[in-house]
C-alpha positions in Angstrom: -73.9 -14.3 16.8 -76.8 -13.6 14.4 -79.5 -16.0 13.6 -80.7 -16.8 10.1 -83.7 -14.5 10.6 -81.4 -11.6 11.7 -79.4 -12.0 8.5 -82.4 -11.9 6.2 -83.5 -8.9 4.2 -87.2 -7.8 3.7 -87.6 -10.3 0.9 -86.7 -13.2 3.1 -83.4 -14.1 1.5 -80.3 -14.4 3.5 -77.1 -12.5 2.6 -75.5 -15.9 1.7 -78.3 -16.7 -0.7 -78.1 -13.3 -2.3 -74.3 -13.7 -2.7 -74.8 -17.2 -4.2 -77.4 -15.9 -6.6 -75.1 -13.1 -7.8 -72.2 -15.6 -8.1 -74.3 -18.0 -10.1 -75.3 -15.3 -12.7 -72.0 -13.5 -12.9 -69.5 -13.8 -15.7 -66.8 -13.4 -13.0 -65.1 -16.4 -11.4 -67.3 -17.7 -8.6 -64.5 -17.0 -6.0 -64.0 -13.5 -7.3 -67.8 -12.8 -7.4 -68.0 -14.0 -3.7 -65.1 -11.7 -2.8 -66.9 -8.8 -4.4 -70.0 -9.6 -2.3 -67.9 -9.8 0.8 -66.4 -6.3 0.0 -69.9 -4.9 -0.5 -69.2 -4.6 -4.3 -71.6 -7.3 -5.5 -73.0 -5.0 -8.2 -69.6 -5.3 -9.9 -70.0 -9.0 -10.3 -73.1 -8.3 -12.4 -71.2 -5.9 -14.6 -68.5 -8.4 -15.4 -68.4 -9.4 -19.1 -67.5 -12.8 -20.4 -66.0 -13.2 -23.9 -65.9 -16.4 -26.1 -62.2 -15.7 -26.9 -59.6 -15.3 -24.2 -58.8 -11.8 -22.8 -55.6 -13.2 -21.3 -53.5 -10.4 -22.5 -54.1 -6.6 -22.3 -54.2 -6.4 -26.1 -56.8 -9.2 -26.3 -58.9 -7.6 -23.6 -58.9 -4.2 -25.1 -59.9 -5.6 -28.5 -62.7 -7.6 -27.0 -64.0 -4.7 -24.9 -63.4 -2.0 -27.6 -61.4 0.3 -25.3 -57.9 1.8 -25.3 -55.1 -0.5 -24.3 -54.2 1.8 -21.5 -57.7 1.3 -20.0 -56.8 -2.3 -19.2 -55.6 -2.9 -15.6 -53.0 -5.6 -15.6 -52.6 -7.5 -12.3 -49.0 -8.8 -12.3 -47.3 -10.8 -9.5 -43.6 -10.3 -8.9 -41.3 -11.8 -6.3 -39.4 -9.1 -4.3 -36.6 -10.9 -2.5 -38.8 -14.0 -2.8 -41.9 -12.4 -1.4 -44.9 -12.0 -3.7 -46.0 -8.5 -4.5 -48.9 -7.4 -6.8 -48.3 -4.6 -9.3 -51.3 -3.0 -11.0 -50.3 -1.5 -14.3 -52.1 0.0 -17.3 -52.2 -2.3 -20.3 -50.2 0.0 -22.6 -47.2 0.1 -20.2 -44.5 -2.2 -19.0 -43.3 -2.5 -15.4 -39.8 -1.3 -14.7 -38.4 -3.9 -12.3 -35.7 -1.5 -11.1 -38.3 1.0 -10.1 -40.3 -1.7 -8.3 -37.1 -2.8 -6.5 -36.4 0.8 -5.5 -39.9 1.4 -4.3 -39.9 -1.8 -2.2 -36.3 -1.4 -1.0 -35.7 -5.0 -2.3 -32.4 -6.5 -3.4 -34.0 -8.4 -6.3 -37.4 -8.3 -8.1 -38.3 -11.0 -10.7 -41.5 -12.0 -12.4 -43.2 -14.7 -10.3 -43.6 -18.2 -11.8 -47.1 -19.5 -12.7 -47.3 -21.8 -9.7 -46.5 -18.9 -7.3 -49.1 -16.7 -9.0 -51.8 -19.3 -8.5 -50.7 -20.2 -5.0 -50.7 -16.5 -4.0 -53.8 -15.3 -5.7 -55.9 -18.4 -6.3 -56.1 -17.5 -10.0 -54.2 -18.4 -13.2 -52.1 -16.0 -15.1 -54.3 -14.1 -17.5 -57.2 -14.1 -15.1 -55.8 -12.5 -12.0 -58.1 -9.8 -10.6 -56.7 -6.8 -8.8 -58.1 -7.9 -5.4 -60.0 -10.8 -3.8 -56.9 -13.1 -3.7 -56.3 -16.2 -1.6 -53.5 -14.4 0.4 -52.8 -10.8 1.3 -49.9 -9.3 -0.5 -48.3 -5.9 -0.8 -49.9 -4.0 -3.7 -48.4 -1.2 -5.9 -50.5 0.6 -8.4 -49.0 2.7 -11.1 -50.4 6.3 -11.3 -51.0 5.8 -15.1 -54.2 3.9 -14.1 -55.7 7.2 -12.9 -55.7 8.7 -16.4 -59.1 7.2 -17.2 -62.6 7.4 -15.8 -63.0 3.6 -16.0 -60.5 0.8 -16.3 -61.2 -2.9 -17.0 -59.6 -5.7 -15.0 -59.7 -9.5 -15.1 -62.6 -11.0 -13.2 -60.8 -14.2 -12.2 -60.7 -16.0 -15.5 -58.9 -15.4 -18.9 -62.4 -14.8 -20.4 -64.0 -12.3 -18.0 -63.4 -8.6 -17.2 -65.1 -6.0 -15.1 -65.1 -2.2 -15.2 -64.3 0.0 -12.2 -63.2 3.6 -11.5 -59.4 3.6 -11.0 -59.5 5.4 -7.7 -61.9 2.9 -6.3 -59.9 0.0 -7.7 -56.7 1.3 -6.1 -58.5 1.8 -2.7 -60.2 -1.6 -2.8 -56.9 -3.3 -3.6 -55.2 -1.5 -0.7 -52.6 -0.3 -3.2 -49.9 2.3 -2.8 -49.8 4.7 -5.8 -46.3 4.7 -7.3 -44.5 5.4 -10.6 -43.1 2.1 -11.7 -43.7 2.0 -15.4 -40.9 2.0 -17.9 -39.9 5.4 -19.0 -40.0 6.1 -22.7 -36.6 7.1 -24.1 
């Protein structure tokens, strides 16, 4: 067990104090900012951007940021045979439930209800980040996210987003790379 003195940096501030300060100044949801700190990604909390208008949908987020729709990373919760699973998808694409079902070897995959999303992640629909959730779930990330140098994802509220390199986002989320987007006819 470390003492407070052992956990202090050269400036005399404890890690907890530094995390609290980052959380207080971040546009990210405080729980998500704290999760970033715990993951050693506290600098991302400082890069989060808050908008006066909601960025609840991928279209709203892309318009607010001024990026391509496909640069938005949607964090979508589905129920695979009743078990929550997170699918990370680019904002310009739709999830193919049959492909998710096949990937998971599930009998049935449906979109999770709002209460299940909040219970599983700790966040409301429209603000679900790609990681830092209340509970650990299986995560699938569509390969389409890798088409960009940077993607933008929700930072725990419908008004805040943060940028991250897709490969790092996939790794941090503990996601399996898959092809689960709807095919264009």
